[in-house]
N, C-alpha and C positions, 0 to 999 in steps of 0.2 A: 155225390155232393154237387154235381154240376147243375147249373140252373137249366131250364127248359131250352133257352137259346144256346148256351154253351154245350149242351148235350148234343144238339143237332149238329153243331159245327165241329165236332171231333175231326182233326185232319186225317188224312188217309195215308198209306204207306208210300215209301219212296217211289217216284215215277217220273223219270226224266224223259220228256218227249217234246217235239214241236207242237205248238198249238194251232189247230186249223179251224177254219169256220165251217159252216154246214155243207158248203158246196165242194170243198176240198181244193178249190183253184186258188192261185195267188191273186192278190189284188192287183188291178191293172197298173201297168207302168212300173212294177217293182221287180219284174223278173231278172233284168240285167244288172240292177244295182241294189242289193238288199240294203235296207235302212235299219239302223238300230235305235231303239227308243231311248229317251233321255233317262238315264239311271241315277242322276244327281251324284255324280262322282266328285270327290273333293281331293285336290292334288296336295301331296305333302312335299316337304323339303328334301326328305331322304332320297338318295339316288341309288342305294344298293339294297334296300329292304323290300321284300315282297311279304306283305302282311295278309293273313288269312283268318276269317273267323270261322271256327269249326264247331258245328253242332255234333255232339256225341250223344248217342242214345244206346240203349241196351240192344246189342246185336248189330248195330250198323253205324255208319258215319256219313255225313255229307259235308262237302267243303265249298265255300264260296272263295273263289280266287280273286284278288285284286291286283291287276296288272298296271304297268306303266306308272308305278309310283303313286297310285291312287287307291282310295277306299270307296267302294260303292255301298251306300246304305240301302241295300236291296233285300234285306231279309224280311220275309213276310210270315210273321209268326214263327213256326218251325219249318218254314219253307225257304229255300235260298234260291233266288233267281240267278241264272248263269252259273250254276254249280258245276264242279268237276267231279264225276263220279269217282268214288274211292279215296280214301285218305292216303295221302302221300304220293299220289301219281305225279310223274315227272315228265318234263319235256327235254329235248336235247340239251345237254350241258348243265342240267339242273342237278344239284347234289341232294342228298337225303333231307327230307322235311324235318325241321326242328319245331317243337311245340312247347308252349307254356300255358298251363290251364289257368283260367280266370275265375270260373264259377264251378266249385266243386261241393257236392252235397256233404253235409256234416264235417266240412273242413274250412270252407271260406267264412270268415268272420265279418258279421255285418254291424255296422254302426247305425244307431237311430239318427233320424234327421236332426235332432237336437245336438248331436256331436258329442254326446257323453260317452263315458267308457263302458256303458252297459252293452257288451257285445252279445250277439246271439248267432245261431246257426240255422240253416235251412235244410229241410229233408230233401227238397228237390229244386231244380232250376229248369224253367221251360221258356219257350217264346223269346229267344234272344233278338236283340236289335242293336244296330251299330251306326255311329255317325261321327263325323269329324267337323269341327268348326273352331275358329280362333285359336288354333294350336293345341286343341284338346281332342283326343279320340275318347269317346265314351261308349262303353259296352253295357247294355241293359239286359235285365232278365226278370222273369216273374218267379219270385221265390216263394216256396211252400213250407209252412210249418204244420206238423202234425198231419202229414199228407196221407197217411195210411189208416184205414179203418182197422178195428171198430173205434168209433168216436164216443167219447164221454163228456160230461161237463167239464172234466179237468183237462181234456185234450180236444178242445174246440179247434177245428182247423181254420187256418187263415192263409192269406197270401198277400204279398206286397211287391212293389217294383223296387229293384236295387240296381245300382250302377257302380262300375269301376271306371276310374279316370286315369288316362295315360297322356303323358306329354309326347306329342307327335315328333318332337325334336330328339327323343331318345334313340339311341342306337340299339340294336337288338340286344346286345350283352347287358346294357343298362336295364332295359325292360325286364329281361329274365331276372336280373339281380333284384330289382324292386319287387316284382311279384312274389319272389321266393322269400323275402324278408318276413319275419315274424309280425312286423308292424303293418303289413299289407292289409287293407280293408276294402270291403264293398260298403256302399252307403245307400241307406234308405231314401228313396225319392218320394214314393207315394204309398201310403198305407194307413192303417187305422189311426195311428198316433198323429199322422199329418193332415188328416182330412176332417171334414165337418160332418162326421157320421156316415153311415152306410159304406164304410170301407173295410169291413171284416175281410172281405174277399176282393182283390184287384186282379183283373185279368187282361191279357193281351196288351202289353205296352206297345205303343206304335209312335214312332218318332220321325220328326223331320226337322229341318233348320232353315233359318233365313237370316242372312248376315251372321251376327254373333248370338242369335236367339235360338234356343232349342224349344220345340213344342212336343210335349209328351201327352198322348191321349190313351186313356184306358177305360175299361168298364169297371164299375164298382158296385157293390151290394152289401147288405147286412145279413147276418145269419141269425136265426132264431131257433129255439129248441121246441120242436113239435113232436110230442109223444116219444120223447127220447132220441130223436133224430135231428140233426142239424139241417135246416132248409134255407135256401137262398131266397131273398126277396127279389124285387124288380131291379134289373140291371140299369144303371145310369151311366152316362159317359162323364168322365172326369178329365179335366185338362189342366195341366200345370205347365208354366212357361218358365225357362231358366235362361240367364244371361251368362255367356261364357266369358271368363276373365283369363287372358293368356297367362300361363304359368310362369312364374319368376322364381329365381333362386330362393329356397327356404320356405316357399309356399306350400301349405298342406293341400293334398288333392281335394279334400272336402270343400275348399274354398274357390275351386276353379270354375264351378257352375253354381250361381246363386239363384235358387229356385223361389218362385213367387207363390201366391196362395192358390189353393185349389179352386177351380171354376167349373161351372156347369155350362158347357158350350151350347147344349140343346135342352131347353126346358120341356117338361112333360106336356105342357099345353101346346107347344109347337108340334110334337109328335101326334097329339090327339087330333090337331087341326089338319094334319096331312091327309091327302086323299086316300092313303093306304090304311088309315085308322090304326097307326102304329103304336106299339108299346115298347117292352124291353129292348134295350139297345146295347150293343157291344162292339168295341173296336175290333179291327180285323187282325191286329198284331203285325209286326215287321215295320215298314216304312210308309210314310206319307209321301207326298210329291210337292215340290216347289215348281210351279209353272214358270215359263219363260216370262210371263207378264207379272210375276210376283205373287200369284194367287196360291194360298196354302191349301192343300187337299188332303183329306183323310178319307179311307174307306171304312165302312161299318156294316153291321147287320141289325136288323130290327124284326120284330114279330108282329103279325097281324093281331089286333086287339080281340077280335071276334073268333079267330081261328088260331089256337095256340099250338099249332103244328107247323104252319107255314112261316118260314124265314125268308127274308128278302135282303139282297145286298144293294148298297147305295152309297152316297158320299156326303160328307159336309165340307164346306170351304169358306175360306175367309179372304176377302179382297183388301182389307184394311189392316194387315199385319197382325191378325188375331184379336182385334178389338171386338169384332162381332162375327158371328158364324151363321151360314145359311145351310139348310137341309135341302138336298136335291129333290126336285119334284118327281123325277123319274126313278125307277128302281128296277131290279132284275125281276125275271119271273119267280114264282114261288118255289121254295125249296132249292134255292141256289145260294150257297154259302162260300166262306173263306175267300172274300174278294182280295185281289192283288192289284194294284193300280200303278200305271206308269204313264208318262207323257210321250205321245207319238206324234211328231209333226204338227204340234199345236192342239192335238186332240187328246183326250183321255181314253186309255184302254183299261178295261176292267176284266180280269181273268177270274172266273168263278167256277166252283165245283158244283154241278147240278146232279140230279138223281142218277141220270144215265150216261152223262158225258161231262166233258169240260168245255166250257165255252168262253169266247172273248166278245165283249161288247165295246162299242165305241161311242163316245159322245163329244160333240163339238160345242155344246151349249151348257157346260157345267152340270151335267147330269139331268137336264130337263127332259131329254129324249136319249134313249140308248138303242143302238142298232147293232145287231149281231154281225161281227166281222166275217168277211168272206175270204177264204183262202188262208195259206200258210203265212205266218208273220215270222220272218227271219230274226233270230236272236232272242225270241221270246221263248223262254223254258219254264216249266213248272215243276217244282219239287215239293213234296209234302212229307211229314214225318209223323208217325203215330204218337199221340199223347194219351196216356192212360194212367191217371193218378191212382186209381184203385189198385193196380197192380205194382205200383211203386216205381214205374219207369221214371227216368230222370234225364236231364240234359245238362251238359256242362260246356260252357264257352271256352274256346282256347284261341290264342294267337299263335300263328305259325310263320315261319321264316325260311326262305330258300336263298342260297348264294349261287350266283351264276359265275 
């Protein structure tokens, strides 16, 4: 059921390793004092909680640890930057890990965006993302309905973006109590009922924030019945912006983020005019980047119009708080997918998976040109996790807590 782009970009298995350039040398001037990229960490008021977003999959787990009372919105699709290998690993003086599940297949009840009482379940959750703004922690996931074949007219597959909202002022015991209540709900953010067509399938929610605004980018398409099989149409980028309202006593979580109308940040004519003759486009998943100068950046993938095999990685960005968006002129070599971007000393780094290797490219001109990075980049780690809807594999997000 994956589209041509989505099929090419299926993530790989877990693989934590340092990323090096082609020469294997460190970049000049950085041997003595390794630098860390800007991971857009957002500080909480809590002084005693260590929160983790855990991706659970069949047969394994990957954990993103958030230290120094901060949450890093660094998930990239099913990849977790800066992950700690092994669930429940501890350091000196740390007690046993405690966990509360947020997204659980066939258990978590999802409310439609209209806020009615028509609850529904999801067969699987994948591509988690996390951010914190305005006193709200929001966890996102891509939810799938009728995820397993065989598909029929009455079991048309679909997917949407759902979110769960947490008050960052809650103590751990309060969070556990709220999540375990029968009234706890996930909320639909982007799906067929919320869009203007072409949203039977929504893929790869990608988030970032600026001030109290949340920017959610995803790929969307329609499904059509072709000789008894459901086929995806052309993927388009969908953008929805939400404004965070600080939780107050008695407020329902559904009102903590007020979402706007679905937008098309990149028109098909813009892609057609690009020097790469691009067509289908898909968000990368995970997190975007807020640059130090206020520019909002997302990574994405697109396909060559004349060659339906070659997929390229690139970026879109906005310098006016999301009013208008520009597509980068430059892009990766062909067949390089799953981009993850971070800011590094004023530059953008794009980590991508190519046919025979993993590569890091650097741009100092918002993607007009990309240069392959030379040497090891301290603090940059790559993790990926297999996504296979046909075999019914699933992911569930969890918040975890350790006491010191």
